[in-house]
N, C-alpha and C positions, 0 to 999 in steps of 0.2 A: 636834474640835475645832468651834469656834463661830466661824463669820466674819459677817461683817456691814459692810453699805454704808450711806451717809448723807450727802446734801446738807444740809450745816447752815447753811448759811445764814448765814453768818459766825460763827466760832466763837467768839471773845470774846463778840460779844453773846447766844449759847447757852451760854455755859460753864455755868453753872449749873445746866442740864438736861441737859447733854452727861453732866457727873458724875453726875449722880444714873442717868441711862440707864445711865451705864458699870455704876455698883454694882448696878446691878437687874438688867440683860439680859445681863454677865460676857461679853463676847463675845472671842474669844483673839485675835481680831484685826479692828480696823475700819478703813478705807478710808474718810474724809471729803472729801467735797467743797464749794466755795464757801466756804472755810475763811477767805478775801478778809483774810490776816495776812503780813507775811513768817513764813522760817522762822522769825528771830532772835523775833522776838514772838511764835511758838505758845506755846501755855501749857503745856508739856512738863512743868514742875515738877509742877502741879497734877493731870497723870491719870497721874505717875511717882506720885503716892501710894497709885494704888491698882493699884499693879504694871504699870505700861505704859511701854514703849519708844516716843519719837517719831523718827519720818519725814516731813518738811515739808518744799516744794515751793510756794513764794508770791513775789510782787512787793509785798506789805502793802497791795494796792487793790483788785484785785477778783481772780477764779476763785482757785485755790491748792489745794493738794488734800494731804492728809497720810495717814499710815498709824500705826496704835496698834496696838503687839503686845503678847504679856506671854508670848509662844514664840517668839521671837528677832525681829532685824529685820537682814539679811545683803543686801551687791551689792547697795544701795542705790543707784537708777538715777532719777533726776531728768530728764524730759523723755525722748526716746528718738529713734533717730538718723532727720536727715528732716525731723524734726516743724518744720513752716511754723507762721509767725508770720503775721500779721493786717497786709497792706496798706489802706488805702483808694487807690484809684488816684488820681492828681493830676488835675485839671478839663484842666486845658493840660499835656498830656505832654510831657518836654523829651527831647532826645538824652543827655542826660548821666542819664537813669531807670536806664539797663541800666549804669552804671557803680557804682550804691548800689547797700551791702551788704544783702545778704536782712535783712528784719525779723526781731528777736529772738524766741523759739518763748515762747508764753505758758506759765503755770505750771497747766497743766492735765492732766500726766499725772504718777506717779511708783510706781516697779516696788521689790518691794524681797520677800526669801526668807523667809518664816515656817516653820521649822519642816519644811521642805522643799517646800512649797508657793510655786510663784512667784505673786507676789500685785502686781497692778496695778489701783489708784484713779485713776480717768479721772473729769475735766469733761467731755466735749463742745463745742466752740460751738455758741451758741444757732440761728446761721445769719437769727434776725427775721427778712428777708423772701426770699421767693422771687427768685432773679433778683438780689439783693445780692452787694455784693462780699462782704457778711459769708455767705452761702449758700456763693457759690464756694469760703470759706476753710473752712468748715463739710466740703465732701466730700472735699475735698483731708486736713484734716486726717485725716479719717476712714482716705481711702486710703494714707497715710503711716502710720497706725496698723497697717495690714492686714503691710504690707511689714516693719514692725519685729516685730510679731507674728510672722510666719512663723519670723525668726529666732529671736524667744525660745521657741518650741513647739518648736522643733531641738533645743535644749539640755535645755527641761525639757517635758514634756507632763504634770505634775502645775501648770496655772497658773489662775488667777480673773482675770478682768479686769472690775472692780466698777466699778460709778458711776452717776452722770448722764450718758447718753448722750443725753440731748435729741433723743432719736427712740422713737415709740408704732412697736413691730413691725407691730402689726396694725391695723386699725380697731373689733378688742373691747377695744382698749385705750385708747382716748379715749372719753367721756362721752357724746359726740354724734357720730360723723364728721364730719353734715354741716355743722355749726356749723365744722371744721379743714378743710372744703375749700380748696383753693387758699393754704394758708396752711405754715407750716414748722413740721417734726417729723412729719409724716406723707405728705409725699411720695414716691412712687415712686423716686429717686435714691439720699432718705436712706434706705427702708427696705433699698436694695439694698444700700447701705454695713455694713447688717446682718449680712446674707445672704450679704456676703462674708467677714464676719469669722466667721460661723458656719461657711463653708465650710472653714474652717483645720483644722475638727474640734472647734472648740468648742460646748458644748449651752448653750441658753437655760434657766435653771434659774427656772421660774415659780414664786411663792411663792404662798402661799394668803391668799387675802384674808381681813381678819378684820371685814371688813363686805360684804355684798352678792356678788355673782357674778365683781368683775373686782379684780384684785389691784393698785390704784391704789396709786401711791407721788407723786403729787404733785398738790394742789390749790391752787387760785388762793388768794389772802388776800380776795380779793374777798367777802363776806358770801355766805352760805348756801354756798357752794360746797364746803366740807369737810361741810359737815353733810346737803347736800342727796348727798353722794358724787360732784360733778361731778369728776372729776378725769382722771388719765392716767396710764400706766405707761409712764416712760420712764427711770426707775431699773433697771438689770438687771445682772445678774451669771450673766455664761458662763465657761463651766468647760470645761476639759480632761476628757477621757472619766476618768483616774486621778482628778480629785476630783468629777467628774460623780455618777459608778459610787458614789460614797461617802456622795453625800447621802442622811440621815436624813429631814432635815423643812424646808422653809425656809417663810416668811409677815412677811406686811407689819407692823409695828410700829405701827398706825395709832393705838396710845394715846399712842406718841411726838406727835403731831399735835395734840393736845389740849392747851387750858389758854392758861394764859398766856404768850403772848408767844413761839409755837411758832416753830421752822421750819413751809414750804409744802409740806416734802417727809416724806417717814416714812422709817425705816427700813428693810432690810431684812434678814431673818434668816437665816443658814444653816449648820444642822448636819451634820457629817460624820461618821461612824465612822472 
């Protein structure tokens, strides 16, 4: 089976490239992030012509996740139990604030069972700046997902959690650690959140890079960043032991980041026996 994950950065804007890539790479299951469209507006009919069923979760503006599969889609779950939503605290708190309903969860997590493997497509919050409400939300989101994943793994150890985690696991996963000092994506708390997920028995399937020594998956659109390989590894593929033990190969498809109008992320492709 071939599994893949890709932050496509708008499925509508990237649709011709997505269809071309599907036809060439032929993944059996593809996790997509940052689709930026509602489930009703996802181009399911277009990908169906290539043999894919679609499960999508989105609000039509930002975020958005999807799973494309040609080996079945069962037990589709949009979001996870306890998933927090983002709330920006008011400048002048009111006594009535405690009576307000909790904010709705964003479209950042989608689960489905594909040929016996429980697959989660994830788009973790960015965090923006350290110490901000967005950063606190990011850490809360990871903590809630760990709790949900604990229950998931009790039901099925053949599990994959893949997507844009918006965290570089180690200094080697950014092009220059000094540039990122004091910013999000590299803080000890964020990296500890990843370690907590791995502590559940998941394995970080590190892909082979197609250029240089580092398997970067994201390069900023700023001129020269991609060509100089000034990137980050923030798209991750975490697998339970029954899947990790079957991995035959894994690579970053850097070619998909080239050309006209690409996403700023490249897909990760993982082949399992």
